[in-house]
C-alpha positions in Angstrom: 0.0 0.0 0.0 1.1 3.5 -0.4 3.3 4.9 2.3 0.8 7.5 3.3 -2.1 5.1 4.1 -0.2 2.6 6.2 0.3 3.6 9.8 3.9 4.2 8.8 5.2 5.4 12.2 1.9 4.6 13.5 1.9 1.2 15.3 3.8 1.6 18.6 7.0 -0.3 18.5 7.0 -1.0 14.8 10.5 -0.2 13.3 10.9 1.6 10.0 12.8 0.3 7.1 12.1 3.1 4.7 15.4 5.0 5.0 18.8 3.5 5.5 21.0 5.5 7.8 22.3 8.5 6.0 25.9 9.6 5.9 27.4 11.6 8.7 29.6 10.2 11.4 31.6 12.3 13.8 34.4 12.7 11.2 32.0 13.6 8.4 31.8 10.2 6.9 28.8 7.8 6.8 27.5 6.3 10.0 25.2 3.6 11.2 23.1 3.3 14.3 24.6 1.1 17.0 22.5 -1.8 18.3 22.1 -2.5 22.0 25.3 -4.5 22.0 27.2 -1.8 20.0 27.2 -3.9 16.9 26.7 -2.1 13.6 26.2 -3.1 10.0 27.0 -0.8 7.1 24.0 -0.7 4.7 24.8 -1.8 1.1 23.3 1.5 -0.1 21.3 4.3 1.5 17.6 4.3 0.5 14.8 6.8 0.6 11.0 6.6 0.3 8.6 9.3 -0.8 7.1 9.5 2.7 10.4 10.0 4.5 11.6 12.5 1.8 8.4 14.4 2.3 9.0 14.3 6.1 12.4 16.0 5.8 11.0 18.7 3.4 8.0 19.3 5.8 10.1 19.4 8.9 13.7 18.1 9.4 13.0 17.4 13.1 10.0 15.3 12.2 12.3 13.3 9.9 14.7 12.8 12.8 11.9 11.7 15.2 10.5 9.1 12.7 13.7 7.8 11.0 16.5 8.2 13.5 14.8 8.2 16.9 12.1 5.9 15.5 9.6 7.3 18.1 6.3 5.4 18.1 3.1 7.1 16.8 -0.4 5.9 17.6 -2.3 5.6 14.4 -5.5 7.6 14.1 -8.9 6.2 12.9 -8.5 8.1 9.7 -5.1 6.5 8.9 -6.4 3.0 9.7 -9.5 3.6 7.6 -7.1 4.5 4.7 -5.3 1.2 5.3 -8.6 -0.7 5.3 -9.9 0.9 2.1 -6.6 0.2 0.3 -6.8 -3.4 1.3 -10.4 -3.7 0.0 -9.4 -2.1 -3.3 -6.4 -4.5 -3.6 -8.6 -7.6 -3.0 -11.4 -6.3 -5.2 -9.4 -7.1 -8.2 -9.1 -10.8 -7.1 -12.7 -11.1 -8.1 -13.8 -11.9 -11.7 -14.3 -8.7 -13.6 -18.1 -8.8 -13.7 -18.2 -9.3 -9.9 -16.4 -6.1 -9.1 -19.5 -4.2 -8.0 -20.1 -1.6 -5.2 -21.9 -4.3 -3.2 -19.0 -6.7 -3.6 -16.6 -4.0 -2.4 -18.8 -3.2 0.6 -18.9 -6.9 1.4 -15.1 -7.0 1.6 -14.9 -4.4 4.3 -15.7 -6.6 7.3 -13.5 -9.5 6.4 -10.6 -7.2 5.5 -11.0 -5.4 8.9 -11.0 -8.8 10.6 -7.7 -9.6 8.8 -6.1 -6.3 9.8 -7.1 -6.6 13.5 -5.9 -10.3 13.5 -2.5 -9.0 12.3 -2.5 -5.9 14.6 -4.9 -6.4 17.5 -4.1 -3.0 18.9 -6.0 -1.4 16.1 -9.3 -2.5 17.6 -8.4 -0.5 20.7 -8.9 2.8 18.8 -12.6 2.4 19.1 -14.7 2.6 22.4 -17.3 0.0 21.5 -19.0 -2.0 18.8 -21.1 1.0 17.8 -17.9 3.0 17.1 -16.5 0.1 15.0 -19.7 -0.2 13.0 -19.6 3.6 12.3 -16.0 3.3 11.3 -16.7 0.4 8.8 -19.7 2.4 7.4 -17.4 5.3 6.7 -15.0 3.0 4.8 -17.9 1.8 2.7 -18.8 5.4 1.9 -15.3 6.1 0.6 -15.5 3.0 -1.6 -18.6 4.6 -3.1 -16.4 7.5 -4.1 -14.1 5.1 -5.9 -16.9 3.7 -8.0 -18.0 7.2 -8.9 -14.7 7.8 -10.8 -13.7 4.3 -12.1 -15.4 1.1 -13.2 -13.2 -1.8 -12.0 -15.0 -4.2 -14.3 -13.2 -2.6 -17.2 -9.7 -2.8 -15.7 -7.1 -5.5 -15.3 -4.2 -4.1 -13.3 -0.8 -5.5 -14.1 0.4 -5.0 -10.5 -1.2 -4.1 -7.1 0.6 -2.9 -4.0 3.8 -3.1 -6.0 7.2 -2.2 -4.6 9.1 -0.2 -7.1 12.7 0.8 -6.7 15.6 2.3 -8.7 19.2 3.4 -8.0 20.1 7.0 -9.0 23.6 8.4 -9.3 24.9 4.9 -8.5 24.6 5.8 -4.8 21.0 6.2 -3.7 18.1 3.7 -3.7 14.7 5.2 -4.2 11.8 2.9 -3.3 8.1 3.0 -2.6 4.8 1.1 -3.0 2.4 2.1 -5.7 -1.2 1.1 -5.2 -1.8 0.0 -8.7 0.0 -0.2 -12.0 -1.9 -0.5 -15.3 -0.1 -1.4 -18.5 -1.7 -0.8 -21.8 -1.3 -3.3 -24.8 1.4 -1.0 -26.2 3.3 -1.1 -23.0 2.4 2.4 -21.7 2.3 2.6 -17.9 -0.3 4.3 -15.7 0.3 4.6 -12.0 -2.8 4.9 -9.8 -2.7 6.1 -6.2 -5.7 6.0 -3.9 -6.3 8.9 -1.5 -8.9 8.5 1.2 -8.8 12.2 2.1 -10.4 14.9 0.1 -8.7 16.6 -2.9 -5.9 18.7 -1.6 -6.2 22.3 -0.8 -3.5 24.6 -2.2 -1.3 24.1 0.9 -1.1 20.4 0.3 -1.0 20.2 -3.5 2.8 20.3 -3.6 3.0 17.2 -1.4 0.9 15.1 -3.7 2.8 16.3 -6.7 6.1 15.4 -5.1 4.9 11.8 -4.6 3.8 11.5 -8.2 7.1 12.7 -9.5 8.9 10.3 -7.2 7.1 7.3 -8.6 7.5 8.5 -12.1 11.2 8.9 -11.7 11.6 5.4 -10.1 9.6 3.7 -12.9 11.5 5.6 -15.6 14.9 4.6 -14.2 13.8 1.0 -13.4 11.9 0.2 -16.5 13.3 2.5 -19.1 10.1 4.3 -20.0 8.4 7.4 -18.5 4.9 6.5 -17.4 2.3 7.9 -19.7 0.1 8.9 -16.9 -0.1 9.1 -13.1 -3.5 9.3 -11.5 -4.6 10.3 -8.0 -8.1 9.1 -7.0 -9.5 11.2 -4.2 -12.2 8.9 -2.9 -13.8 11.3 -0.4 -14.6 13.9 -3.2 -14.9 11.3 -6.0 -12.4 13.2 -8.0 -9.5 12.1 -10.3 -6.4 14.1 -10.8 -4.2 13.0 -13.8 -0.5 14.0 -14.2 1.7 13.5 -17.3 5.4 13.5 -16.5 8.2 14.0 -19.1 11.9 13.1 -19.1 13.2 16.6 -18.8 11.1 17.4 -15.7 12.1 14.0 -14.1 15.8 14.7 -14.7 15.4 18.0 -12.8 13.5 16.1 -10.1 16.3 13.5 -9.8 18.7 16.3 -9.0 16.3 17.6 -6.4 16.2 14.3 -4.6 20.0 14.0 -4.6 20.2 17.5 -3.1 17.6 16.5 -0.6 19.6 13.4 0.4 22.7 15.6 0.6 20.9 17.8 3.1 19.8 14.8 5.1 23.4 13.5 5.2 24.7 16.9 6.4 22.0 17.2 9.0 22.9 13.8 10.4 26.6 14.6 10.4 25.9 17.9 12.3 23.2 16.3 14.4 21.2 19.3 13.5 17.5 18.6 12.6 15.6 21.8 13.1 11.8 22.2 13.4 9.8 24.0 10.7 6.6 25.2 12.3 3.6 25.2 9.9 -0.1 24.4 9.9 0.8 20.7 9.9 2.0 21.1 13.5 -1.6 20.9 14.6 -1.6 17.2 13.6 1.9 16.2 14.8 2.4 13.5 17.4 5.6 15.1 18.7 4.8 18.6 19.9 5.8 17.7 23.5 9.3 17.0 22.3 9.6 19.9 19.8 11.5 23.1 20.7 9.0 25.2 18.7 6.5 24.2 21.4 8.8 24.4 24.4 9.8 20.7 24.3 13.1 19.0 24.3 14.1 16.3 21.8 15.5 13.0 23.2 19.3 12.6 23.2 20.6 11.9 19.7 21.1 8.2 19.1 24.7 6.9 19.2 26.3 6.9 15.7 29.4 4.9 14.8 31.6 6.3 12.0 32.1 3.9 9.2 34.1 3.9 6.0 33.2 6.4 3.2 30.3 5.1 1.1 27.9 6.3 -1.5 25.9 8.3 1.0 28.7 10.7 1.6 29.4 10.9 -2.1 25.8 11.8 -2.7 26.0 14.5 0.0 29.2 15.9 -1.6 27.8 15.8 -5.1 24.5 17.4 -4.1 26.2 20.1 -2.1 28.4 21.0 -5.0 25.7 20.8 -7.7 23.6 23.7 -6.6 20.3 21.9 -7.0 18.0 22.7 -4.1 15.1 20.6 -2.9 11.6 21.8 -3.6 8.2 20.7 -2.3 6.6 17.2 -0.9 4.1 14.3 -1.2 2.2 12.2 1.2 -1.5 12.6 1.6 -2.7 10.7 4.5 0.7 11.0 6.1 0.4 10.9 9.9 1.3 14.5 10.2 -1.2 15.7 7.5 -4.7 16.8 8.6 -7.4 14.2 8.3 -9.9 15.4 5.6 
């Protein structure tokens, strides 16, 4: 499922694997986090997902809390509903084409919820009683109605669902993320489809959604040798579709942006300097009590063990010298984004 709908930092105690430790030991070289016994393992290559890249652009301190400190975040009902709806839409395409009806999708809600809570029993604790659970499941069915208002799944045969896509850029940084659905036309043209369970973004959040789309387009271009013909965002709450057509020139610029962003992450890690960026999104942040912008104090920075120079430091150096500056994020139902 897409990174923004899973409770990414959500389930308490669940570790992240979306970002390998960035460069930046005490001597300026790459570093790894030490385990409880002091043992370390140098990653084969640093990696970055659209969600964690968007975190750093939104607020470097948020990136640190989620990726370096790995502080737990309790998922909200809105985030869990997004996970549930994504699961239903994934399994809807297991049915024969003529059986993919609104009633069939609604019928998948209860069994998919049972599967989610069997895997993560703590999700059921978000609701006070059975009436609250019933209302929650009904709200998921309403969102599925929005899906059928913009697409007819009986006419579609996705090539891939919940697909992990990845590609290496600059021989040094692994980009990776999950796309909800990949459609491939008879002529080989690709269309990436991403489901959003919130409403269509207001102006303040449009840049984040566009960042995500460019990220996926770049990864698919580098991995499969062709620029996707179309990327589609489906906003289920508003029953609205947003199509985006990338091109190679734009994606080349975006690749430089991501390398510059990774360079900034590596330098921040080396300096242990992740500063807060107050914004409207702070209203939905789990970490206000630890944030200096709200009078809080971050936890001590985790121990870092300097390692030999690797691609992470090279990316940092190249990005720092290249003059390309990061610009604007993705995410959608990211845990720090407002539920809509």
